[in-house]
N, C-alpha and C positions, 0 to 999 in steps of 0.2 A: 548598882545596876542602872539602866536607863530608860526613862519613859519615852516611848517615842508616839507620833500620831497614831499609828495603826495599834499599838498595845493600849492606847488609851481609850481609841475607840472599839476595841474587842471587849475591853472590861465594862465600858458604859453599857455595849449593846448586852453582854450577859447578864448585867446588873437590871438593865430595864426589863427583861426578859424572865429573869426568874429570881429576882431580888438578891441581896446580899450574899445569900446561901451560895450564889453562882461563883463568887469571887473567893479566891482562897486567901489564907491569910498572909501569903507572900505578895499577892495583888496590892491587898490591901495596907501593907508594910510600904510596896514601892511608892503607892499614892500617897501615904502618909507623909513619906520621907521629902517625896517631892513638893509637898505643901509648903513645908518647913523650908526648902531651898528658895521658894518663891515668896517666902516671907508672910504666910498664913499663920495666924493664930496657932499656937501648938495645941491647945485645948482642942481644935477641930481635928486634928492628927489622933489626939489620944482617945476622942469618943469614936472616930471611925474604927481604929484596931481592937477595942475594949469589949469584946463579947458579953460583958455584963451590964453594958449599957443599953438602953431601951433601943430596941430596933429602930424606931423613928426618928431618935437623935443620930442613929449612924448613918439613918438613909439620908436625911439633913446634911450631917457633914459629908458624905460622901458628895452628895449634890453640888453643895460650896465649894468644894475643893476641886472637883471635877471642871467644873466652871471656871475657876480661878486659873487653874494650870494647862487649861485647854488653849488659851491664847496663845503664852510661849511655845506650847507644843505644836499647836497647826501652824505657827509662823516658822517652822522648821530647825526649832531650837531643840534638841534632844537633851531633856534634863537628866542630869545623874542624880542618882538619888543614894 
């Protein structure tokens, strides 16, 4: 799957408005896979997709990953996950 600028912005908007509950597991998996593509610590991706992790930890992981991948995505590079 490919994470585009539009997809990332839409996901970020939904999460900002309604929390992680607004993101589907598929959305989070794509973001987690993209995090690995850009070389982020895999623990961030694991925390993001694990519903048994504390919500605050998952929200922080989302924030770090979204910020890290937004540069390449905004530059017009569609990242394949």
